[in-house]
Residue, then its C-alpha position, 0 to 999 in steps of 0.5 A: m503119218i505116212h507109211l515107207s513100204g510102197k514108197r520110192i524112197c532117196v538117201t542122199g549119203g546113204g552110202g555113208f555111216l548113218g545112211s547106211f544103218l538108215c537104208e537097213k531100217l528103211a528095209a526092215a520098215g518094208a521099203k523095197d524101193v531105196f535110192v542111193p545116189r553115190r558121189r562118183d555119179y551124182d555130184l549133189t553140189t551142182e544143179a546137174g548132179i541133183a537134176r540127173m537124181f531126180r530124174d533117176a530116182r523119182p523119189e515120193v520120200l527124201f533123206h537128206l543126210a549126205a553133207v561134208v563133215g568132220g571132227i574139230g581139226a577138219n573144221r577149222e581146215f576147212p571151214g570155207q569148204y564145210f560152209y559152201e558144200n553143205a549150203i549149196m547142197g542142201i538149198q538146191l535139194i529142197e528145192a529140187a524137191r519142191v519142184h518135184q512135189v516129193e511127198k515128204t523131205i527129212v533133212a538131217g540137220t547139226i546140233c553144232g548150230y546151236p550157240k556156243f554156251t547155249p544152257a544144258p540140256f539143249r532145248e529146240e528153242s535155243l537155237w537161235d539164241g547165239y552164236p555157234e562155237e567158232t570151230n564148227a560155225p561155218y558147218g552149223i550155220a549152213k545146216k540151220a540155213l536149211l531148216v529155215q528154208c524147211q519152214a519158209y517152204r511149208q509156209q509159203y508152199g505147203m511142203n511137208s519137211i521136217f528137220l532134225l538135229p542129231v547129237n554126235l554119233y558113233g558106232q560101227r561103220d564110222n571113219f576112223d581117219l585120224h585127220s577128219s574123225h570125230v572124238i570116239p573114232a579117233l580115241i578108239r583108233k588111238c588107244v587100239e595103235a597105243r596098245d599095239r605098238g606098246d606106248r606109254s602114253i596117248v595124247c588128247w585135245g583140249d584138258g578134258t573138262a568139256t562135255r559131249e552126248f553121244l547117239f549110237a548110229e543104229d538107234a539114230a536111224e531108228g529116230f530118222v524112220a520114226a520121225a519119217e513116218r509119224y512127224d509133220s511139223p515146222e518145228p526142228v527136233n533133237l536126236g540124242s539119248g539124253d545122257e552126258i559124259q565129260i570127255k576126260d571120263l570118256v577117254e577113260m572109257v574107251a581106254r578101259i574098252c580097248n585094254f590101253n593101260g598107259e597115261i593119258l596126256w592133255d595138250a591144253s593148247l588144242p581146243n575143247g569145242q563147245p563147253r558142253r553138249r546135252l540134249d533135251v530129247s522130249k520132243a522126239e519121244q513126244g512127238f514120234g516115240f523116239r527113245a535111244r536104247t543103246a547105252l554108251e558102254d554096250g555100244l563102245r564095246k559094239t564098236v571097238q569090236w567091229y573097228e578091231e575086226t574090220c579096219v585092220n589095214l588102218k592098223p599099223p604093222r605088229 
């Protein structure tokens, strides 16, 4: 067990969605020296950018959250970029953490690495039982390579690195750009804009039969802090809520919260993505006492409220 208070901590991606909540949780845990590299100053896909970051941050604890991410559409459009940038950034960062003898390294993986037809609930032992869902396989495989690296470095060098697998995240500060966003922020924006324009319908991808599990970003940040302090094992760990919802039911819930009363249409020519997602979250609870606290509907209400109060620049004029 390590105590984060008093440690020099570096959080890649700390200015992003999950990272911003993590930095707040670290401060609440007593951490006063938290370094957040910005891409304009530190290009972490380059050796020079990584070297400069380590020179300036001198981290004792490293959280690697930075990633190039997006929804199904973005993954289909940029598969090469998503593979290369996520792989090269993580591989070089982990190697630099080894060279600089970082006391603990916490790497964020993705459940996109699970095989397409993984039996639900997903158990960590199933991670290598097949090929990921095709639309996000390049991203998922790039991240899985970092798990292998962490395990190999622990075996050969005794490096203290852990690998966490957060499920689909949502919450305030999410990305609401319809071109690159994930399902919840995209649905919220669609419903709010359709309501404000007086549209009679919205169109959603697929047929609504796929299922997903969601984790409120604030809860996920708590999980990362707990794992950093209490977990020390080569085995990856799921971070999730353990609750599964069909996309059709999710859309109806979001529409209700947004007060959109129009028709929901489905475009079955567009992909559903992975058929099911529900995690076995027992290892996180047993390993470092993490359990999600925020129910999906409560988290959605907070997210919708934040979007309506904050993202007015994304809304069309009335």
